[in-house]
N, C-alpha and C positions, 0 to 999 in steps of 0.2 A: 534803367533810365536816370542818368545823374543830373542835378539841377543845376541852372546857369546862375542861379542866385539874384540877389536885389541888384540894382543898377547903382552906379557911382553918383549919379546926379540924385538930388533929393528932390521929393514931390512938394515939398512944403520947407517954409522957413521954421524949423521947430522952436528956435531960440526965440524967435518973437511969440510964438504962440504960447510957449511957456508964462511969458509976462502975462496973455492974455487968461489962461489957465488959473493962474495965482491970483489974479486980481479977482475972478469970478469966486474960488474959495474964499479969499478975505471978505467979500461982500456977503457970502454967506455966513461965516463965523461971527461978524461983529452984530449980526441981526439975532443971533440966537439968546434964548430966556436961559435961567440957571438950570430949570428942570431939563431943557434939551439937552445939555452936555451929559446927562445920567442916561439916557435912552440907550437900550442895546442897538448896537450896529449889526449888519450882516455878518460881520467877522466875529466868529464864534467866541465868547469871551471878552469882548472889547465894547465898550461904550463907545457913544459919539467922541468924548473927549479921549479914551484910550486909543481910537483910530486916529485922531488928530495928533495925538503924541508920536504915533508910529509915523507919521508924516513928516514931524521933526526930525525924528531918528534918520529917516530918508535924506532929507535935506542936508543933516550933517555929513552922513555918510557920502552923498553925492560930491559934496563939497571938497570933503577931504580925498576923495579918488580922484576925480577930475581935476580939480583947482590945485590941490596940494600935492597930488603923487603920494598920497600916504594910505597905506593898507594895513591899518591896524589889526584887523580880523580878517586874517586871510583864510578862504575856504581850505576845508582839510584836502591834502594832496592826494591825487588819486581816488578821490570819491567817485561813486557810481551818482547818477542823476539824483538816485531816491536818497542816497547819503547826503549828498547836498540840499537837497529840499530840507530833511529832517533837521540838517545843521542850521540852516538859514531861517527856519522856522522857530528854533529855539533862541537864537541870537536876536530875533526880533521880539519873542515873548520876554526876553529877559530886558531888553530896552523898555518896553511898554510898562512892564512891572516897576523898572528903577523910574519912571517918569511919571508914577502916581504922585508924587511931591508936588508937580507941576500945576497951576491953577489954568482955567479957562483964558483968561486975560494974558499969562505968560505964553501959552501955547499960541495964540492967537499974534502976539508980537513978534515971536521967534519966526513963525512963518512969514510974516510980513518982512522981517528983517533978512532972512536967508534968500526969499524969492528974487530980487534983483540980483544977488550974486550969483545964483545959479543962470540966470539968464544971460550973464555978462559972462560966464564960464563957457556956456554952449556958444556965443557968438564968436569967442575967440579959439573956439576948434575948428579945424577944417572937417566940413561934413562930407566929404569926399574921400578922406584919408581911410584907409582900410586898417582900422584899428578896433574895430568892434566886435565882441563876442556875443552874438545873440543866438543861443542854441535852438530855439524854436524856428528860425528862418535859415538854418543851415549851418555849416561848418565855417568856423572863422578863419583868418580875419573878413569882417565885413565892414562897409561903410559907416562911418563915424553917424552919419544922419539917423541910421536905423537904430542905435544905441540912444540918441536923443528922442526918436519917436518912442522907443519902448519905455524910458525913464517918464516921460511927458505922459504916456498913456497911464501909466500906474498911478499918478496925482489926479487924473481926470476920473480914472475907474473908482478910485476912492471916494471922489466927490460926490459920486453917482452914489455909492452906496451911504453916504452921508444924508444925500436926499432921501432916499429909501427909508433910512432910520426915522426919518422925521416927517414920513408919509408924504413926501411930496414927489411929483413927477421928474424923471430923469431929464437933465438939460443937454437935448440933442442937437443944439444949435451947429449947423451943419459947417461954421466956420472953423470950429474945432472937432467935430466929430467926424468931418469927412477926411482930413490929413491925418487923423489917429487911424482909421478904418484902413486908410490906403498904406500905413506900415504895417497894421495887426494883420492885413490879409497876405502878406508875404510868407505866413505860416502854411498856407495852403499849398503853393507849387512845392515848396519841399517836401511836405508829408505825401504829395501825390507821386514823389519818385518810388513809392513802395509798391506801385502798380505797372505793370507791362502797359505800353502805350505804343501807338502809331503815328508818324509824323502827321499834324493835322489834326489829331483828335483833339475835342475842344470841351472843356467844361464852361458853362455860363453861370454867373453868378450875379443875382439881380437884387438890388436893394431898393426898398421903398421909403419915402419920405421919413423924417426931414432930409437926410442925405438919400439922393435919389441918383443912382449909376447903376452900370451893367459892365462886369468885368468879363473878360475872356481869358482863361486860361489854356493856351493851342501848345500842344506837345511838339516839341522839335528834337533836333540832334542833341543840343547840349542840354535838353530838359524841359520842363514846363515853365512856360514863360507869359506874362502878361501881355496881350495883343489888342491893337485897335480895332480889330474885327475877328470874327471866328474862323477858324479852319475849315475843312473839308469835311467834319463830320462830329455831329454833337454826341458826345460820350456821357455827359452828365450835365444836370442843372441844379440849383438851388435858389428859391425865390423866398425872401424874408424882409422884415421891417429893419429899420434901423437899430430899433430897439433889440429885437431878436438876434441882430449880427454882431453887435459889441458882445451881450451876454454870452453868446456862444463862445465867441473866440477867446473869451476870458474866464470861461467856467462860472458865469454868474446866471446861467439859463439852468433852470430844474429840468432833469432829464425827461420828466413826463411833458414838459412844455415843447421839445423838440418836434412831436408828431405836427405843431402848427406851423413847421417851416414846409414848405413844398419841395420835396426833392425826387428828381426823376433820371431815368437812364440807368446805368450800368450800376448794379448792386454795390460792388466792391470800392467803386470811386465814390460813391453815396457816401457810404459808409465812414470812407476817409474825411469826407468833407465836413461830415456832422461830427466826427470824433476830433478835429485838428483842433489845437488850442494855441494861442500865441502867448504862453505863459510857460514858466518849468514846470516839468511834473506833468502826469496824467490825473484827469478828474477822477476823484475818489470813487464816483458812482459810475463810472465807465466800467 
């Protein structure tokens, strides 16, 4: 079964949401003490400062590509997904090593400087234009809003990792977490194309607060699509918290913790739901 893919109409104004995310990041960073910047982050080998340097690099790269149409570090031509991931990891590590000269104040100021320019760049893009390449959601080109949601989700996820490094709870306020999960959830219908299904087969995915919602993935001729109501037969279901959902989809949920997610129904479908990631590459523990 081939997938129908995400719709052209965006589920949220991701350009405006980027401003909200950057404001919350700035509020976090300006309140840090000197010792906080030296704490290890969940990203192996990076401190809190190192992770924030990575965000500066993401800012510069995004502005160069989206605003200036400059691709100074093109990916290796013909690379497999594994080769691309290895190349990207090395590129990002090189940047963070070079950025060790930057102080916490400089990093905070650079993020504050770049944030409004990224939001403005997103606002100038047509979110419905099929210009995006988002490998975990389907073969491109896809609507640009999904690329914006993917970019925003990376910043949001890294802020959750910063909070974890600081021994603080995740920030799961629904105004950001809801639209982000709506974007990340498009990884599921694409991965479900791996299993045979009959029209009307339904996968139900329930989230509990702070984001409370139920998704119905219904099999049809074009592929699995999100629907307003279930189809004729329940094939499988997942029930999990908002915390579990974002961690599962972004490979931030330890394998042992998957047992806490309530999965039922067809074993093959349930396995795909639990293994699906809205990131590039496969989880190392899978």
